[in-house]
C-alpha positions, 0 to 999 in steps of 0.5 A, a space after each residue: 840367728 835367724 839370719 844364720 838360717 837363711 843361707 843356709 836355708 838358700 843353699 839347702 833349696 838350691 841343693 834339693 833342686 839341683 839333685 836328680 829325681 827319679 820316676 821309679 820311687 825305689 830309686 828316687 828317695 824322699 825328696 824325689 818321691 815328694 817331687 813326683 807326688 807334688 807333680 803327678 808323675 806317680 799318678 801317671 805312672 800308675 795310670 800307665 801300669 793300670 792301662 797296661 794291667 787292662 790291656 793285658 787282662 783284655 788280651 787274656 779274656 780274648 784268648 780265653 775265649 778263642 780257646 773255648 771256641 777251638 775247644 768246642 771246633 775240636 769237639 764238634 771235629 771228634 764228633 764228626 770224626 766218630 760219626 764218620 767212623 760208626 759209619 765206615 763200620 757199618 758200612 764195612 760190616 754191611 759189605 761183610 755180610 754182603 760178601 757171606 751172602 755171595 759166598 753161601 750163594 756161591 756154595 749153593 750155587 755149586 751144589 745146584 751145578 753138582 744136582 744139575 749134573 746129575 739131573 742131566 746124566 739121569 735124563 740122558 740115561 732115560 733117553 737113551 733107554 727110550 731109544 733103545 726101547 724103540 729100536 728094540 724089536 724083539 721085546 713083545 708090545 705089552 713088555 714095551 708097553 710095561 717098560 715104557 710105562 715104567 720110563 714115564 715114571 723115572 720121567 715124571 719122577 726127574 720132572 718133579 726133581 728139576 722143578 724142586 731145583 728150579 724152585 730153591 
């Protein structure tokens, strides 16, 4: 019986060697698996997959770091923008305050112009009164002197008003 087995074993060995093997363990079957285990094909496949995994993990780490750098830069830009906006708002407030001061000064200036015009009228009126008094030849000197004293008092009052207006 042993002699019978030998040709069967040879035939089996030739049949096995003639089978195509696959590097994919899911497709090759048992004999392909044994062959791939013995010649290191599976280990090479594992090593390639491990290297691919490590490469992808390295890329992932690099991309995470790049994302962190971009987030930090974005935060810096946001902080700079907010600081610039705050400066702009302060600048706008300062300009508005200047506009308000200018409007108040113009209003005060307008009021002063009105007061100056009124004081000029009073001075012109006083000047006319003095000229009339000088040209008056009918009024006695004592009355002229009294009217001249009154006009001096009026002039002094006008001078005080002018001084007050100039000091404001």
